[in-house]
C-alpha positions as CSV (number, residue, x, y, z in Angstrom):
1,X,65.6,154.5,149.9
2,X,62.1,153.5,150.1
3,X,59.3,155.7,152.4
4,X,55.7,154.7,152.6
5,X,53.0,156.2,154.8
6,X,50.3,154.1,156.7
7,X,46.8,155.4,156.1
8,X,46.1,155.7,159.9
9,X,44.5,158.7,160.7
10,X,41.0,157.7,159.3
11,X,41.4,154.0,160.2
12,X,40.7,152.5,163.3
13,X,43.8,150.3,164.5
14,X,43.3,147.7,166.2
15,X,46.6,146.1,168.8
16,X,48.3,143.1,166.9
17,X,46.5,144.4,163.8
18,X,48.5,143.7,160.7
19,X,49.2,146.2,158.1
20,X,48.7,146.4,154.3
21,X,52.6,146.8,154.2
22,X,52.9,143.7,156.7
23,X,54.3,145.8,160.1
24,X,51.9,145.0,163.1
25,X,50.6,148.1,164.9
26,X,50.9,147.5,168.9
27,X,50.6,151.0,170.3
28,X,49.4,154.7,170.4
29,X,51.8,156.4,172.5
30,X,53.6,159.6,172.9
31,X,57.3,160.0,171.0
32,X,60.2,160.8,173.8
33,X,61.6,162.6,170.8
34,X,58.9,165.4,170.3
35,X,56.0,164.7,172.8
36,X,53.8,164.1,169.9
37,X,51.7,161.3,170.5
38,X,51.9,158.5,167.5
39,X,51.1,155.3,166.3
40,X,53.7,152.7,166.6
41,X,54.3,149.8,164.7
42,X,56.5,146.7,164.9
43,X,57.6,143.7,163.2
44,X,56.1,140.0,163.7
45,X,60.4,139.2,163.7
46,X,63.1,139.8,166.4
47,X,66.0,142.1,164.5
48,X,68.5,139.8,163.4
49,X,72.3,140.4,163.7
50,X,72.9,140.3,159.1
51,X,76.2,139.5,159.7
52,X,76.0,135.8,161.5
53,X,71.7,135.5,162.2
54,X,71.8,135.7,165.6
55,X,68.4,136.9,167.5
56,X,70.6,138.2,170.6
57,X,72.4,141.2,169.9
58,X,74.6,144.0,172.3
59,X,73.3,147.5,172.1
60,X,75.6,148.7,169.8
61,X,75.2,146.0,167.1
62,X,71.4,146.5,167.5
63,X,71.7,150.3,166.6
64,X,74.1,149.7,163.9
65,X,71.6,146.5,162.4
66,X,68.5,148.7,163.2
67,X,69.8,151.6,161.3
68,X,70.0,149.0,157.7
69,X,67.0,147.8,157.9
70,X,64.7,148.1,155.5
71,X,61.7,146.3,155.3
72,X,57.9,146.5,155.0
73,X,58.3,149.8,152.5
74,X,59.6,151.2,155.6
75,X,63.7,152.3,156.2
76,X,62.9,154.9,159.7
77,X,62.7,151.7,162.1
78,X,64.6,152.2,165.5
79,X,64.8,150.8,168.7
80,X,62.1,151.7,171.0
81,X,62.5,153.4,174.4
82,X,62.3,151.7,177.7
83,X,57.7,153.0,177.6
84,X,58.0,151.6,174.2
85,X,59.5,148.1,175.2
86,X,57.2,147.9,178.1
87,X,54.6,148.3,175.9
88,X,55.7,145.7,173.7
89,X,56.1,143.0,176.2
90,X,52.0,144.1,177.3
91,X,50.9,143.3,173.5
92,X,53.0,140.7,173.1
93,X,50.3,138.2,173.0
94,X,47.6,140.0,170.2
95,X,46.9,139.8,167.0
96,X,49.4,138.6,164.5
97,X,52.2,139.6,167.6
98,X,51.3,136.2,169.2
99,X,53.6,133.7,169.8
100,X,56.2,135.8,167.5
101,X,58.3,136.9,170.7
102,X,60.7,134.5,171.4
103,X,63.7,136.1,173.2
104,X,63.7,136.2,176.9
105,X,65.1,139.8,177.4
106,X,64.7,143.0,175.3
107,X,66.7,145.8,175.3
108,X,65.3,149.3,174.4
109,X,66.8,152.6,173.8
110,X,66.8,154.1,176.9
111,X,70.3,154.2,178.9
112,X,70.2,153.4,182.9
113,X,69.6,157.4,184.1
114,X,72.9,156.9,186.7
115,X,75.2,154.6,184.5
116,X,75.2,154.9,180.8
117,X,76.9,151.6,180.5
118,X,73.3,150.0,181.6
119,X,70.6,150.1,179.1
120,X,66.9,149.5,180.3
121,X,65.5,146.4,179.3
122,X,62.5,144.2,180.4
123,X,61.9,140.2,181.0
124,X,59.2,139.5,178.6
125,X,57.9,136.3,180.8
126,X,57.0,138.5,183.6
127,X,57.4,141.9,182.6
128,X,60.3,142.6,185.2
129,X,62.0,145.4,183.9
130,X,66.0,144.8,184.2
131,X,69.3,147.1,183.5
132,X,72.1,144.7,182.2
133,X,74.8,145.9,180.5
134,X,75.3,147.4,176.9
135,X,77.7,144.8,176.2
136,X,74.7,141.9,176.9
137,X,73.5,140.2,174.1
138,X,69.6,140.8,174.4
139,X,67.0,140.6,171.6
140,X,65.8,143.3,170.2
141,X,62.4,144.4,168.3
142,X,61.8,147.0,165.7
143,X,59.4,149.8,166.1
144,X,58.5,152.7,164.0
145,X,56.0,155.3,164.7
146,X,53.8,157.9,162.6
147,X,51.3,160.9,163.6
148,X,47.8,159.8,164.9
């Protein structure tokens, strides 16, 4: 098990800026788990199903795959909550992220507030939020965060 810490508190981060470990900075936002403002990082690739290489997964398969992910010296990757996926959509063409989002619909870790069988997701071509079934195949981009 490996963990590495970004030196982000004294360095000015730019959206789309690659980090020394290979991850890419894309946002400064509150973590819904603890309400603390954090720097958010992603990979330059969508989550891939290790069983068959597919770049689209249903919600449960994405949760399993991201839990096993150990890249760029980190093993604390997660599927972003709804606001983080929205921010990924907003920053998809910045810096090293430009051209790396190849999926059409990206899923989040946020369940629909009135139907737990649905997940909050977003079309990345027009930023339209949607609520597909958790069984629908979507693209997912792993994220991780660190305190600012």
